[in-house]
N, C-alpha and C positions, 0 to 999 in steps of 0.2 A: 354944432361945428366939432362936438367931440365925436359924434357918429361919423361925420364925414371925414374926419382924420384917421379914425379906425379903418374905415373903408380904403382910404387911399395908402394907408400901410400895409393894409391885405393884399392889396392889388400890388405894391412894390414889390412884396415877398414872392408873389405869385409870378410876376413878370422877371424876376430874378431867378426863381426855379427855371422858367421857361428857357432864359437867356443861358442858363447853366447847362441846360440839358442839350443844347445847340453845337455844343462842341462836336467834334470830328466822332470820337467814341460814343460820346451820347446820341448822336443823328442815327449812325448805325444802329445802337441797339433799338432805339425807336422804330426804325424802318423793320428791324427783324421781329419785334414785338407785333407790329401791323401786319406782317407777313403772315406769321403764325396764327395769329386771331383771325385772319381772313380765311385761312386755308383749314383750320380745325375748330374754330367756333370755341374753343377752350376757355375755360374762366380765365379772365385777366390775371389773377394772382399767381395761377399756376404758369402762365406763359412768362412773366415776369421772373418768377423763380428759375424757370428752365433758360431763360436768356443769360441771368446773372452767373449760370454755371457752365456757360457756353465759350465764354471769352468771345463772344461776336460771332462764333461759327454756326452758320445754320444747320447742318447735320448734327451737330453736337447737340445744339439748342432741342430739334425734333427729337432726338433720342432720350433727352432729359424729359421734353415734355410727354412722351408716350409713358414715361415710367412714372411720371407724376400723376398723370389719366388714370392709369392702370391701378396706383394706390388709391386714387380717390373713388375708382369704381368699385374696389374691394371693400373698401369702408363702407359705402352705399348698400353693398349687396348685404353685408352683414348687419346694418342698421335696419333693413327692409323687411327682415323675417316676423312676419305677424303684423306687417303693415296692410292696411287695405289697398288695394288698388283694382278699383271698379269702372275705370273708364277705360277708353282704347278701343280697339276693332276687333271684329270677326273677319278673317282673311280665308277666302277661297280660292284655290290656285289649282291649274290644270296644266299638265306638260302634255302636248300632241307631237307626235313625231311619225312619219311614215314608216321608219325602220324599227321602232322600238315600242314597247308596251307604252300606252298612254297610261298617267296616273294622274291622281288628283289628291287634295287635301284640304282639310278645314281646321284652320287654326285660332287662337285667341290670345292677343298680345294686350296686357293691360298696362295702365298708368295710373298714377293717383290722381291726376286733374285732367278734365277735358282741353284744357290750354295746350299741355303738355301731348296729351293725344292727337291734337289739331296741328301740331308743327310741322314742318317739313321733314325734320330729321326721323320723326317716329313713323310718319306716314311712308317715307323711303324703308325704313327698316322694316315694317309691315309688309311691304313687297319682297324684300330680301327673305324674310320668314317664310312667306309663302311658297317661293321658289324653292328654298332648300326644303320646306316640308313635302312638297310634291316630289323633288327628286329623291328625297328618302322614302318616301311610299312606294317608288319605282323599284327601287332597290331592293327593299323587302319584297315585294312581288305579292303582296296578300292579294286575294279577292274579297277578303271581307274588309269592314270599316274598322281596321285594328288602331290600337293606342301606340303612336311612334313616338310619343313624347318621352325619350329615353338618352343615353349618353352617347347613341348612334346619331341621333339627330343635334344633340349638342355639339359633337364635332364635326358636323357637316360646315364645309367651308360656306361662308357668307356669300360667296359666288366662286362660279368655276375658275374664275381668273385670280382670286383673291386667295391669301392663305390663312386669313383670319378665320378661327371657329365661331360658328354662330353664336356660342354662349360669351365669347369675347366682343362680339359685336354688341350685344345686348348690354353686357356691362360697360363697354367704352360709352353707349349713348345713355347710360344712367350718370357717368360721369357728367357728360355734357348738360343734361336737363337737370341734375340734381334732385331727382326723386325716383321712386321703385318703377321699373320697368319689367314686367314680368311675363313669361310665355306660359299661359295658363293650361293652354290644352291643344294636343295636335292630334288627329285622326285622319288617316289617309287610306287609300284603295288604289290598284293597278289591275289592268286587264292584261290577260295574257297575249295578246296582239293590237295591232292597231285597229283592227276591224274583226272583231270575233262573230263568226258565223257559225250557228249552231241550228242545223234543221231549218234553216231561212230566216233566222233570226240576227240581227245585230245587236250588240250590246255599246253602249257610250256612255262617258260622264259628264254630267252636267253641272255648273256651279252657277252662282248668283248670290250677292249681297246687297242689302239696301240700306240707305243712310250713311252713304260714306261722305267723306270730308268733301266740300265745295271743290271742283276743279280738279278731282281725282282722273287721272287718264288712266281707262282701264283698257286701252288698245294692248294687244298683245307684245309683250317683251321679248327678248331673246337672252338667255343665259347660256352662254357656252354654245353647244350645238343643238339646243331645244328650244321650241318656243313655248313660252310660259304666259296663260291666261290668267290674270290676278283681277279680283273683286276685293275691296274692302267695306266694311260698312258696320250698322251697329246689330246687324243679324243677318244671318246668311244661311246657304245650305249647299250641299253636295249630294247630288243623287246619280243612282245608277240605272239606266233603263234600258228595256230591251223592246227593238222596233222590227216589226216583219219588214222584208223585203219588198213587199206590195207598198206599206205604207212609206218606205224609204224612197221607192220611186215616185210616189206622189209629192212628197217634200222636194224631191230634185226638180220634178216639173215646177214646182212653185218657187223655185230659187232658194231653196233652204236645204241645209245640211242637218243630218242626223245630230250632230253634236249641237248646232243652234237651237234644234228642237229640244234636246236635253237640257239647255240652258233655260228655254222656256217653262219646262217642268220645274227646274229649280227655283225658277223666280216664283213659281204659283205654291209651291210649297213653303217658299218664305213668307208670303203673304197668307196663305190658308191655315198654317200651324197645326197640321192634320195630327192625328193621335196613332193614326195607323195607313197604311198603303190604301187599304180596302176602304176606310172612310174618306181618303183624298179624293178618290174617284167620283165620290156622291155628292161632293160639296160644288155650291155653284160657282162657277168661273168668276173670278173678279173683273169687274169692269166688262163682262160681256154683254153687248146691246142685245143679243139674242134670248139672253136669260137662260143659256145653257150650262149643264153640268161640267165639272172638268172633264169627263168621261166623254161626254157628247162633242165638247169642244175637241179634244185631243183624238178620238177615234178608237177602233177597237184594236187596231195593230200596234199599240204601245202598252207595256206594262213597267210599273214603277218597283224594281226589284228589291232596291235598298235606298235608304236616304238618312241623312244627318242634317238636322237642323240646330243652329247655335245662336242663342241671344247673348249679347255681351253682359256679362256678370263678374 
């Protein structure tokens, strides 16, 4: 009986609190809390603090919440120094435009746990990071695989239509997930033109990642005025290949483009883990029913000019 009485008393108090909160002001506050929660995904305690400062005004509550989230993110960044973040994704992205130089990047975005790495928020952030890194590679204009993890990249907008710098977007995600999110590596390259032709040779950039999150949509996306191909996974590769005009013609007859062929080379680099470009061509083609080497499969009209292969670490 005592237990039943205690439960009844607790239920009475809960109902009283619930009833009290259904006043006009309480109801509007609850609606505002729900709206901000649905829109931002921010921790409930931060949303409640923001609403309490806003007198029920949405714009004021949103501004207060952004301030609270920024403070939380800064604290997490300070605490994350020295903490291991070995989960996450390798991101390979390429920009293709008919009127500007194509460029590509390979990046590494780390988190502390696989659970957070697989969240929709981090997967979306990985796509944003890839696009920002590829755009920065195009702006740098280097033909080498240069390290572009610098303030220029950190200041790059998260998207062409947004004013939020990339480092702030990463800090914001840290404030949402409550653990370290770290951009660990960014390397990029750009070609001088859409199709570089030198003595009958075309250059192309290929990207591929393996072991991505289930359901990840690798369909090319549009960021501003450019098309961005993005792949993410546990490992990935970025390659620069040269293809003769003769081989490009044969590929065209087969309904394949030089860029698609470059992606196939990148996939093979991911699978093979070659020590050098010279070794790469001598290795057995993965899954080839004819037991050919990579060179026999690809033909004599292609060369691996440069490549980077990254494993998540």
